[in-house]
C-alpha positions as CSV (number, residue, x, y, z in Angstrom):
1,X,-131.4,47.3,114.7
2,X,-128.8,44.8,113.1
3,X,-125.2,44.2,115.0
4,X,-123.2,44.2,112.1
5,X,-122.0,46.8,109.5
6,X,-124.6,46.8,106.4
7,X,-123.3,47.8,102.9
8,X,-125.6,49.9,100.7
9,X,-125.8,50.2,96.9
10,X,-128.0,53.1,96.4
11,X,-130.1,53.8,93.3
12,X,-128.0,56.4,91.1
13,X,-130.5,59.2,91.6
14,X,-127.6,61.5,91.9
15,X,-125.6,62.4,88.8
16,X,-122.3,62.5,91.1
17,X,-123.5,58.8,92.8
18,X,-124.1,57.5,89.3
19,X,-120.6,58.7,88.1
20,X,-118.7,57.5,91.2
21,X,-120.6,54.0,90.9
22,X,-120.8,54.6,94.9
23,X,-121.8,52.1,97.5
24,X,-121.6,53.2,101.2
25,X,-122.0,51.4,104.7
26,X,-124.4,51.9,107.6
27,X,-122.6,51.7,110.9
28,X,-124.6,50.7,113.8
29,X,-123.6,51.7,117.2
30,X,-122.1,48.5,118.2
31,X,-119.6,48.5,115.5
32,X,-118.5,51.7,114.4
33,X,-115.3,50.7,112.1
34,X,-114.2,48.2,109.7
35,X,-111.0,46.6,110.0
36,X,-109.2,43.3,109.5
37,X,-110.2,41.7,112.7
38,X,-113.9,42.0,111.8
39,X,-113.5,41.4,107.5
40,X,-110.2,39.4,106.9
41,X,-110.6,39.7,103.5
42,X,-110.0,43.6,103.5
43,X,-106.6,44.6,101.8
44,X,-105.1,48.1,102.0
45,X,-102.8,49.6,99.5
46,X,-100.0,52.2,100.0
47,X,-99.0,54.1,97.0
48,X,-95.5,55.8,97.7
49,X,-96.0,59.7,96.5
50,X,-93.2,59.4,93.9
51,X,-95.4,56.5,92.2
52,X,-98.5,59.0,91.9
53,X,-97.8,60.9,88.8
54,X,-97.0,57.8,86.6
55,X,-100.2,56.3,87.9
56,X,-102.4,59.3,87.1
57,X,-100.9,59.2,83.5
58,X,-101.6,55.5,83.3
59,X,-105.2,56.2,84.1
60,X,-105.5,59.2,81.9
61,X,-104.8,56.9,79.1
62,X,-107.3,54.7,80.2
63,X,-109.9,57.8,80.1
64,X,-109.9,57.9,84.0
65,X,-109.7,61.4,85.2
66,X,-111.0,63.8,87.6
67,X,-113.8,65.2,84.9
68,X,-114.9,61.4,84.5
69,X,-115.2,61.0,88.3
70,X,-116.7,64.3,89.4
71,X,-118.2,65.5,86.3
72,X,-118.4,69.3,87.2
73,X,-116.7,72.4,85.4
74,X,-114.2,72.6,88.1
75,X,-112.9,69.6,87.6
76,X,-113.3,69.7,83.8
77,X,-110.7,72.7,83.7
78,X,-108.6,70.4,85.9
79,X,-108.3,68.0,83.3
80,X,-107.8,70.1,80.4
81,X,-105.2,71.8,82.4
82,X,-103.4,68.4,83.0
83,X,-104.0,67.5,79.7
84,X,-102.9,70.7,77.5
85,X,-101.2,73.0,80.1
86,X,-102.0,76.5,81.6
């Protein structure tokens, strides 16, 4: 077994995995976490709560919404309510 964390890009056999363009990591017993000590290229972004509505609006203009990410009826209805109101 390797002694380091392995990135894994799956085959898009599942609709959700394909919609999200998912990638995963395989964590080995000797290395449970990824942090900047192990990988200095990691970056963390903190988004203030007050900025989130504007960011959501900008993403919506770009065609990125909950339905595009999750692709199910629940998120379709959420997207429609957000776009057109209840």
